C-alpha positions, 0 to 999 in steps of 0.5 A: 690146502685151503680150510673147509667150513667149520662143522656147526655146533649143535645137538649131537646124537649117538645111536647103536643098534644091538641085537636086542636094544637100540641105544640112543644118546642125545647130547645138548651143547650145554653138556646135558645128556638124554638117553633112550633104550628102544627094542631093536626092529629087525625087519627095519633097523632104522625104525628103532632109531626113528622111534627112539629119537622122537622120544628123546626130542620130546624129552629134551624139548628141542626141534628136529632141526636142532640136531646137527650131527648123528653118529651111528654104529650099525650092524647092517654089514655084520648082519648081512654076512651072518645071515648070508643075505648080501649081493649076488657077488661076482669076482673078476680076477687074473686068468688062472686065479679064480679059486684064490678065494676058495683055497684061502690059507689052507688052514683050519682054526682047530687042528683036531676038529674033524667036524669043522666045515669051511665057510662057503665063499661069498662069491660062488665059483660060477660067478668067479671069472678069470680075465686075460691080463697079467701084471708082474711083481714089480709092476711091469705089464706082462699081459695087457688087459683084454678089455673085450674078454673082460666085458664078455665075462662081465656080461655073462655075470650080469645076465646070470643075476650078479649085481655087485662085482669085486675086481681083484687083479694080481699085483694090482697093489703095486700097479693098479693100471689094469684094475682102473682100466677095467673099472672104467670099461665096466662102468661105461658098459654096465652103469648099474653094476656095483663095483668093489676095486681092490686097489681102492679098497686094499692096495696091499700085498697078499692076494687072498687077503686082498681078494677076501676083503674086496669080495666082502666089500662088494657083498655088503655094498647094496645092503649098506647103500640101501640102509643108509639112504633109507635112514637118511630119508626117514630122518629127513621126513621127521625134520632131521637134516643132520650130518650122518656119520658112521662109526668105523671098525677102528674106533673113528667116524667116517662120513656117509659117502665113505661108509657107502663106498667102503662098508667093509671098514664098518663091519665091526661098527657098533662095539668100536664106539664103546672102546673109544669112549672107554679110552677117554674115561680111562685117561680122565681117571689115570687108568692107562691100561684097561680091560673093556667088557661090553655085554649086550643082549646077544653077544659079549665083547672084550678089548684092551686099552694099553697106554691110553690107546685102544689095541688095534689090528690090521686084520681080523676074521669075521665068523660065528662063535668067538670072533677074535683077531688072532695072530695064531688061529686063522682060517675059520671065517671071512678075512677082513684086512682092514684097521679095526679095534682088537675085539674078541666076541662071544655069543653070550649076552642077556638074551642067550638061550640056556640049553642042555646038549646030547651029553647032558651038559648045560650050555649057554648061547650062541643062539639068542632070543633077541629083541623079539620074542626076547627072554621068557620074562618079557612074556612075548612067547619065548618059553626057553630060559635065557641069561636074563631069566637067570638073573631075574630068578636070582633077584639081580633084576627089578621084578616089575619092569626094566628100562626105567619101567618101560619094559614090564617083566614077569619073574614067574615066566623066568622061573617056569622056563628054568624049571622046565628046561634046566632045573627039571632035566638036570634034577637041580633046584631052581636057584642052582640051575639059575646060578649054573646058567649065569656061571656058564655065561660068565666063563664064556665071557672070561674066555673072550677077555683072555683072548685079548689079554693072556693070548696077547701076553698081558696079565689081566690081574694088572689091569682094571675092567671097565664094564658097560652094555645092558648086562656088563655091570650085572656080570662084571664082578663075577667075571673079574673074580674069574680073572683075578681083576681087582677093580671094576668101573661102571661108566656113566650111561653104562647101558648105552655107553657105546652110543655115548662113546661114539660122540667122543670119537674123532673122524678117522681115515686110513691110507696105505702104500706098499713098499716091499723093500729091505729097510736098509735099502730104503731112501728116507726122502722117498719114504717121506714123499710117500707118507706126504702123499698119503697125508694129503689124501687124508686132508682131502677126505676130511676136508670133504667131511667138513674138517679144516686143515688145522683140525686134522692130525696125522699119524704115520706107521710102518709094517715091518717083518724079518726078511723072508717072513710072510707076516708083519707087525705095525710100528709107529714111525717116530716123530720128526723128519724121516731120515736115517736116524728115524729109520734106525729108531724104527728098527729098534722099535720093531725088535722090541715089539717083536720081543714083546709079542713073540717072546724073542727077537732076531738080528735078521735084516728087516723088510719094510712092507707098507707105509700107513697114515691115519688122518684124524679130524678133531671136532671142537664139540666132541663129547667131554665126559667130565662136563656131562650132566646126565638127565636125572631120569636116567639115574633114577631107580628103585629104593628098598630091599629084595631077596638076592642069591649071590652064591649057590647053596646059600640062602637068598639075602635081603639086599639094599636096592638103591638108585644110581644117583644116591652113590657118592664119593664115600665107599658103600660096602656090598652086597648092594644092587644099584639101579638106573634107567639103562642098566643094573649094577651088582655089588656082591659081598666082599666088594665096595662101591663109590662114585668118582668125580665124573659119576662112574661107579668104581667097585673095589674087589676084596679078598673072599675069606677062606 
């Protein structure tokens, strides 16, 4: 395969759109970094990127044309699903299978919740139509595709206002001929109709998972297509003609063409950048096992790094409340069977609103004040207290302004909101109410961390925590105390770390081939040919994105299960030529992983379900955290003292407040408040803080005397 032109070296930009702030990091070729936090513009998400980028271009003293690449973590796909504002989506499937999407797994996420309601399908029943065709389980044609019937059904959908269609025929994962024939016929008759074809999106067994993933892809296609095209135009209008990359859910980058055609691979786009960056930071500091804690303005997220690699899953459910890829709790959301970093998410962020339920219990979230109007202290009209308001009343946050002075705040408005909505109704004093809000939020966030540690058989006490996001370092030590974690790391640029992490990521594309044979019956040579075909697909896609063949790294995996089971585990294929010895090692690795995951293993024969290949494109100018030089203004903060309340029932204590740049290699004993442009780091009593060689702030937790 010939080499593609090398990607040009120049200024790179990472941008992450959150529910409250849009974070942008601009990286110069010499290692200098400039950061910006801009309020998210919900009416036009790209507007915040343009506004923030203009400010950074002026700050760095460069021309717009100097920017070579923009890596973008977007919430467009996830917001489209949450707000139910996607395409009018139709489904064309094998006759008799129109209700696969509605039947699902016949499971509920909680056994005894009688009030639980099943999520409404993204494609309503009248827009799900059966087509006369049938492919057998071995790929043989049972009933030929009736093209006239297909076009008749599609015509009725288009006449009814459908603008995107998911094509999901039975057994197309093993023989896609009918789906491809149908795709060609539909494109010829209805050229404006957007198509999502299951054999291209997810060529895997399990018709419900394949249908759900393909329908989600169709549902978000127009929104993603429109958003990325508008963003590209807005950037070009301001003189930026850079390559636009989108962060994928698996922690890698994908080109704009791939993101436009298969947006389902970028639904969890934003959080993945932070996890990718955390893995780099951990490797540099010798921390191969890390808990990743990302708290923004709207949600908090948790993941883990194990053996230096982010924990991945091949399936997760997108739903409200806590969203976690779980092998045991299913049925509560929209299934996406795509590679993704194993992230648990909970609706507890800085903007999460505190409220009292009908039984008189204090609750926090999932409703958020967002970017507008924002917390009460912003003075934009919200009168209900948020987690940020609780932190303001307790003295953790700068009482004059946030984000380096660009966001004026009013502690009096925070106090008024807490008094009216929490302290008064619960007959508490103001500080006790603020501590209560903070504690409820901390417990909710600890729950997310337990979802990716304890529920996965890992002990959080054996791991360090890396905390970032605007609110992560504010709450990290308190959350760590709840879980018995003894070390917390606030990385450089902690408040905009997801954007920085994106600049450290490789491009990544994943490919899969269904096998469905007992492992003992598999011919190594046939498996080697199949993985070679998948690898060639990876080289082709990455070449189209500008990566030379020698910059591409390929990893091989296998999905295995005990014969007769319905779920599988993914195991890395051992290195070397695929032969009998490699397959024997693969079987041993599966038994070990099964034992680790479920607590037992068996001597039952194994079945090989899928072969997988991940193709990574390595850039020669990926962000190297060791060589970073953060702009001095981003490290500046207040110097002085202020009263801070660290524990309920105790009088507020006069606490040193220092800029982040003042911390060095020598440990400083808490209590201490560390301020920078992008975040505030809280170092409570019985903790010490120091800066490591990279510039990360390392907080060691000590035992609290009885």
